[in-house]
C-alpha positions in Angstrom: -161.6 -72.0 196.5 -159.6 -74.5 194.4 -159.8 -72.5 191.2 -158.3 -69.3 192.5 -155.4 -71.3 194.2 -154.8 -73.0 190.8 -154.8 -69.6 189.1 -152.2 -68.1 191.4 -149.9 -71.2 191.1 -150.1 -70.9 187.3 -149.2 -67.2 187.4 -146.3 -67.9 189.8 -144.9 -70.7 187.6 -145.1 -68.5 184.5 -143.5 -65.6 186.3 -140.5 -67.8 187.3 -140.2 -69.0 183.7 -140.3 -65.4 182.4 -137.6 -64.2 184.8 -135.5 -67.2 184.0 -135.7 -66.5 180.3 -135.0 -62.9 180.9 -131.8 -63.7 182.8 -130.7 -66.1 180.0 -131.3 -63.4 177.4 -129.6 -60.7 179.5 -126.5 -62.9 179.8 -126.2 -63.0 176.0 -126.6 -59.3 175.5 -123.5 -57.1 175.4 -123.9 -54.2 177.9 -124.2 -50.8 176.3 -121.2 -48.6 176.4 -121.5 -44.9 176.3 -119.7 -43.6 173.2 -118.1 -40.2 173.1 -117.6 -38.5 169.7 -114.1 -37.4 169.0 -114.6 -33.7 168.6 -111.7 -32.4 166.6 -111.7 -28.7 166.2 -111.2 -27.7 162.6 -108.8 -24.9 161.8 -110.4 -21.8 160.4 -109.0 -20.6 157.0 -108.1 -16.9 157.3 -108.7 -16.4 153.6 -112.3 -17.7 153.9 -113.0 -15.2 156.7 -111.6 -12.4 154.5 -113.8 -13.4 151.5 -116.9 -13.7 153.7 -116.3 -10.2 155.2 -115.6 -8.8 151.7 -118.8 -10.3 150.3 -120.9 -9.0 153.2 -119.4 -5.5 152.7 -120.2 -5.5 149.0 -123.7 -6.7 149.6 -124.4 -4.0 152.2 -122.8 -1.2 150.1 -124.0 -2.0 146.6 -126.4 -4.9 146.2 -128.9 -4.1 149.0 -129.2 -0.4 148.1 -129.7 -1.2 144.4 -132.4 -3.8 145.2 -134.1 -1.2 147.5 -134.1 1.5 144.9 -135.1 -0.6 141.9 -137.4 -3.2 143.4 -138.6 -2.6 146.9 -139.4 1.1 146.8 -141.0 1.2 143.3 -143.1 -1.9 144.0 -144.1 -1.6 147.6 -143.5 2.1 148.5 -144.5 3.5 145.0 -141.4 5.8 145.1 -138.3 5.6 143.0 -135.0 7.4 143.0 -135.0 6.9 139.3 -138.4 8.0 137.8 -137.5 6.6 134.4 -137.3 3.1 135.7 -140.7 1.4 135.6 -141.1 -1.7 137.8 -144.3 -3.5 138.5 -145.3 -6.5 140.7 -146.9 -8.1 137.6 -143.7 -7.9 135.7 -141.9 -9.7 138.5 -144.5 -12.3 139.0 -145.0 -13.0 135.3 -141.8 -11.9 133.6 -142.8 -13.4 130.2 -146.2 -11.7 130.0 -144.8 -8.9 127.8 -144.3 -11.4 124.9 -145.9 -14.7 125.9 -149.6 -14.4 126.4 -152.9 -15.3 124.7 -155.4 -13.1 126.6 -155.6 -9.5 127.7 -157.9 -8.1 130.4 -157.9 -4.6 132.1 -154.5 -3.8 130.7 -152.9 -7.1 131.9 -151.5 -9.8 129.7 -151.8 -13.4 130.8 -152.1 -17.0 129.7 -155.5 -18.6 129.7 -156.1 -22.3 129.4 -158.8 -23.8 127.1 -162.0 -24.7 128.9 -162.2 -28.5 128.5 -164.3 -29.5 131.5 -167.3 -27.3 130.8 -166.9 -25.8 127.3 -169.7 -23.6 126.0 -169.8 -25.6 122.7 -171.1 -29.1 122.5 -168.7 -31.7 121.2 -169.5 -33.9 118.2 -171.0 -37.3 119.2 -169.0 -39.9 117.4 -169.9 -43.5 117.0 -168.3 -45.7 114.3 -165.8 -44.9 111.5 -167.0 -45.0 108.0 -164.2 -47.3 107.1 -165.1 -47.8 103.4 -165.3 -44.1 102.9 -162.0 -43.5 104.6 -160.3 -46.1 102.4 -161.7 -44.5 99.3 -160.5 -41.1 100.4 -157.1 -42.5 101.2 -156.9 -44.0 97.7 -157.8 -40.7 96.2 -155.2 -39.0 98.3 -152.5 -41.5 97.2 -153.3 -40.5 93.6 -152.3 -36.9 94.4 -148.9 -37.2 96.2 -148.1 -33.5 95.9 -151.1 -32.7 98.2 -151.5 -33.1 101.9 -155.2 -33.2 102.7 -157.0 -33.2 106.0 -160.7 -34.3 105.9 -163.5 -34.8 108.4 -167.0 -36.0 107.6 -169.7 -36.4 110.2 -173.3 -37.7 109.8 -175.9 -36.0 112.0 -178.3 -39.0 112.3 -175.8 -41.8 113.2 -172.7 -40.0 114.5 -170.6 -42.1 112.1 -167.6 -40.2 110.7 -164.7 -40.4 108.3 -161.4 -39.1 109.6 -158.3 -38.4 107.5 -155.7 -36.6 109.5 -158.4 -34.6 111.2 -156.3 -33.3 114.2 -153.5 -31.9 112.1 -153.0 -28.1 112.4 -153.5 -26.2 109.2 -153.8 -22.6 108.1 -157.4 -21.6 107.9 -157.2 -18.8 105.4 -160.7 -17.2 105.1 -162.4 -20.2 106.8 -161.5 -18.4 110.1 -164.4 -16.1 109.2 -166.7 -18.8 110.6 -165.7 -18.3 114.2 -165.6 -14.5 113.6 -169.2 -14.7 112.5 -170.1 -16.8 115.6 -168.4 -14.2 117.8 -170.4 -11.5 116.2 -173.7 -13.1 116.9 -172.7 -14.0 120.4 -172.0 -10.3 120.9 -175.3 -9.4 119.4 -177.1 -11.8 121.8 -175.3 -10.2 124.7 -176.4 -6.7 123.6 -172.9 -5.5 122.9 -173.6 -4.6 119.3 -176.6 -4.5 116.9 -177.1 -5.5 113.3 -178.2 -2.0 112.4 -175.2 -0.3 114.1 -172.9 1.5 111.6 -169.2 1.4 111.2 -167.1 3.8 109.1 -164.4 2.6 106.8 -160.9 3.8 107.4 -157.4 3.0 106.0 -156.8 1.0 109.2 -159.4 -1.5 108.2 -158.6 -1.8 104.5 -157.1 -5.1 103.6 -155.8 -6.6 100.4 -157.0 -9.9 99.0 -160.6 -10.8 98.6 -163.5 -8.4 98.8 -164.4 -5.1 97.3 -164.6 -2.8 100.4 -160.8 -2.1 100.2 -161.5 0.0 97.1 -164.2 2.1 98.8 -163.6 5.6 100.1 -162.9 6.3 103.8 -166.2 8.1 104.2 -168.2 5.0 103.4 -170.4 3.7 106.3 -171.8 0.2 106.6 -174.2 -1.5 108.9 -173.0 -4.6 110.8 -175.5 -6.6 108.8 -173.9 -5.4 105.5 -170.4 -6.2 106.8 -171.3 -9.6 108.0 -172.9 -10.5 104.7 -170.0 -9.4 102.5 -167.6 -11.1 104.9 -169.2 -14.4 104.2 -170.6 -14.2 100.7 -167.6 -12.3 99.2 -165.1 -13.3 101.8 -164.3 -9.6 102.3 -161.1 -9.2 104.4 -161.7 -5.5 105.2 -165.2 -6.3 106.5 -163.8 -9.1 108.6 -161.2 -6.8 110.3 -163.9 -4.2 111.0 -166.2 -6.8 112.6 -163.4 -8.4 114.6 -162.3 -5.0 115.9 -165.9 -4.1 116.8 -166.3 -7.3 118.9 -163.0 -6.8 120.9 -160.2 -7.7 118.5 -158.1 -10.8 118.2 -157.6 -11.1 122.0 -161.4 -11.3 122.6 -161.7 -13.7 119.7 -159.1 -16.0 121.1 -160.7 -15.8 124.6 -164.0 -16.9 123.2 -162.4 -19.8 121.3 -160.9 -21.1 124.5 -164.2 -20.7 126.4 -166.0 -22.5 123.6 -163.6 -25.4 124.0 -161.3 -25.0 121.0 -157.8 -26.2 121.8 -156.1 -25.4 118.5 -158.1 -22.7 116.6 -156.4 -19.3 117.0 -156.5 -15.9 115.3 -152.9 -14.6 115.3 -153.1 -11.9 112.5 -155.6 -9.7 110.8 -156.8 -10.7 107.4 -155.7 -11.6 104.8 -153.0 -13.5 106.8 -151.1 -14.6 103.8 -148.5 -16.2 106.0 -151.0 -18.6 107.3 -150.7 -17.9 111.1 -154.4 -18.3 111.8 -154.8 -22.0 112.4 -157.4 -24.7 113.1 -158.1 -28.4 112.5 -160.8 -29.8 110.3 -162.4 -31.5 113.4 -162.5 -28.2 115.4 -164.0 -26.4 112.4 -166.6 -29.2 112.1 -167.4 -28.6 115.8 -167.8 -24.9 115.2 -170.2 -25.6 112.3 -172.2 -28.2 114.4 -172.8 -25.6 117.2 -174.5 -23.3 114.8 -177.5 -25.6 115.3 -177.0 -25.9 119.0 -180.0 -24.0 120.7 -178.0 -23.9 124.0 -175.3 -21.9 122.3 -177.0 -19.7 119.7 -180.6 -18.4 119.4 -182.8 -19.3 116.5 -182.6 -15.7 115.2 -178.8 -15.9 115.1 -178.8 -19.3 113.4 -181.2 -18.0 110.7 -179.1 -15.0 109.8 -175.9 -17.1 109.8 -177.5 -19.7 107.5 -178.7 -17.0 105.2 -175.2 -15.6 104.8 -173.5 -19.0 104.4 -176.0 -20.3 101.9 -175.1 -17.4 99.4 -171.3 -17.8 99.3 -170.1 -16.8 95.8 -167.4 -19.4 95.6 -169.1 -22.6 94.6 -166.1 -24.2 92.9 -164.9 -26.5 95.7 -167.1 -28.8 97.8 -170.3 -27.5 96.2 -169.0 -28.5 92.7 -169.1 -32.1 93.8 -172.6 -32.1 95.1 -175.9 -32.6 93.3 -177.5 -29.4 92.1 -180.5 -30.1 94.3 -178.4 -30.4 97.5 -178.3 -27.4 99.8 -174.9 -26.3 101.1 -174.0 -23.7 103.7 -170.3 -23.1 104.0 -167.2 -20.9 103.9 -164.2 -21.3 101.6 -160.5 -20.3 102.1 -157.5 -19.8 99.9 -154.1 -18.4 100.6 -152.1 -20.0 97.8 -150.4 -22.8 99.8 -153.6 -23.9 101.4 -157.1 -24.4 99.9 -160.1 -25.4 101.9 -163.9 -25.5 102.3 -166.1 -26.2 105.3 -169.8 -26.6 105.5 -173.0 -28.5 106.1 -174.7 -30.5 103.3 -178.5 -31.1 103.1 -179.2 -33.9 100.6 -182.5 -34.2 98.7 -183.3 -37.5 100.5 -183.1 -35.9 103.9 -179.6 -36.7 105.0 -177.4 -34.1 106.6 -173.7 -34.2 107.2 -170.8 -31.9 107.9 -167.7 -31.9 105.6 -164.5 -30.0 106.1 -161.4 -30.2 103.9 -158.1 -28.5 104.2 -155.5 -29.2 101.5 -151.9 -28.0 101.6 -150.7 -27.8 98.0 -147.9 -26.4 95.8 -148.5 -22.7 95.7 -151.7 -22.0 93.7 -151.7 -25.4 92.2 -155.1 -26.2 90.5 -154.6 -29.8 91.6 -155.9 -28.8 95.1 -159.2 -27.7 93.6 -159.5 -30.8 91.5 -158.9 -33.0 94.6 -161.6 -31.2 96.7 -164.2 -31.6 93.9 -163.4 -35.3 93.5 -163.4 -35.9 97.2 -166.7 -34.0 97.6 -168.4 -36.1 94.9 -167.1 -39.3 96.4 -168.4 -38.3 99.9 -171.7 -37.2 98.6 -172.4 -40.4 96.6 -171.4 -42.5 99.6 -173.6 -40.6 102.1 -176.6 -40.6 99.7 -176.4 -44.2 98.5 -175.2 -46.0 101.6 -177.5 -47.1 104.4 -175.6 -45.7 107.5 
């Protein structure tokens, strides 16, 4: 019984200490005093009341009825006091859609972002820079100060690459026909169009610049296969416009580019696009070329037809002029005066394979642009063939 007695004594002592401390603390605390706010009644300005009443009257008499007639009734009640006034919920929610858009679906314009998380195309797998090749290309570029080149080289086996201003945006000229060709064969694979389908030539499709179809009569009829071949081999602009229209036009082309994962490449005008509004980068164009071999993107039949077209391009005066005669080159060239370019895949006799894309901004129609591309192509070819990557 001693332990409980000790416990109660201890609690009692501590309780006395606690209450003693509380009394000391309370003696040092200033007692709370109830505070009353001084409520001063503000004087009301008679003019303010007049203006408020006037604004309310104007709102009820003019603003509210106008809003009801021009917005509420047309949008929600589908009735308008003024039939000539056209108001839609889409125009209110997206007021810039009439002039700022990159996609069109079911009569509606809207902005669509590029698919970067799960693009349909496979990105290039890059490892190390080909530093010696890059330095050699930079030295060559310095020897041509009037030119502004953009170059990208990528080796299939090692993933090593040379990069000279590869993300700069350039006009594509006729090199834009590469994604148009890809779009065509994607449409063929989906059953939207066939190679033996026929399309009639009209004045709407005729386009100046490269190609002979512009001089044909309006009664001429061509198969899709014929149009695709002359689009690539002869760089025919009229054939390009016919095929692009048959696969959904520029809007459909740009929608596909965003789904494929292209952030920059865009088709903004029909061919020949002498103003250079159709744009891309050498790296994105290299990605487009790389995915021609991607079995998860294109079928083997599509690839074989595309390679057949691209291995018979008539213009062999640019990158191909710098290669060995025994090398195989599938490609597409482009020229709009201020820009000269070439993009393709090189198969060397010793089994190496690499992508090379060159865009060169130059003084209008300057032959220096061609000379530079040939020299750069020869430099790249010799490096890729003779260097153990």
